[in-house]
N, C-alpha and C positions, 0 to 999 in steps of 0.2 A: 589461279587467283580466286576462283569462286569458292574453293575449299577453304581458303584462308578467311574469306568473308563469312562463310558459313560458321566457322569456328568462333569468329568474333561475335556473330549474332547470337550463338548459343551462350557465349560468355556474358553477353549483355542481358539475356533472359535470366541467366543464373544470378547475376548481380541484382536484377530487379526483384527476383524471387527472394533473395536474401534481405534486400531492403524492406520488402513487404513484411517478412517475418520479424525483422528488427523493429519496425513501426508497431506491429501488433504486440510484441513483447514490451515495448516502451509504454504502450497504453495500459497493459496489465499492471506494470510497475507503478504507473501514475495512479491507477485506481487503488492499488493496495496502500500507497502512501496517503492518499486522501482518506481512506478508511481508517488508517492508523492515526492520522491527525484528528479525525472525528472522535475516536476513542480517547485520545489524549485530552481533548477539550472537555469531554464528559468527566474524566477522572480529575482534571484540574479544578473543575467546578465543584465536584464532590469534595475534593481536598480543601478548597476554600471554605465551603460550608462547615466542614468538620473543624477546621482551624478557628473559625469564628464562633463556633458553638461551644457552650459549656457542657461538658459531659461529666456525669458522675460515673462511678465504677460500674453500676448496673447498666447504664445506657451504653457504655463502651462494650461491655461483654455481650449485650444484645446485638450491637452492630457487628461484632466479630462473628457471632453465631450466624447471623443473617448472611454474612459474606462467605462463610464456609458452606 
């Protein structure tokens, strides 16, 4: 019976280890999503500014050159 308990205990430790790794991976994913959301916010603001601005051809070409 002790052998059986020992196996269950090892399985419990293994499950705990997997859960710890899963939590860590979830935190990394959440961080990456947050960073992507921040980039999207910046780009949406830039888009709004561009959409509301009046550009002539020279202004537009300068913007494209700066972006490249």
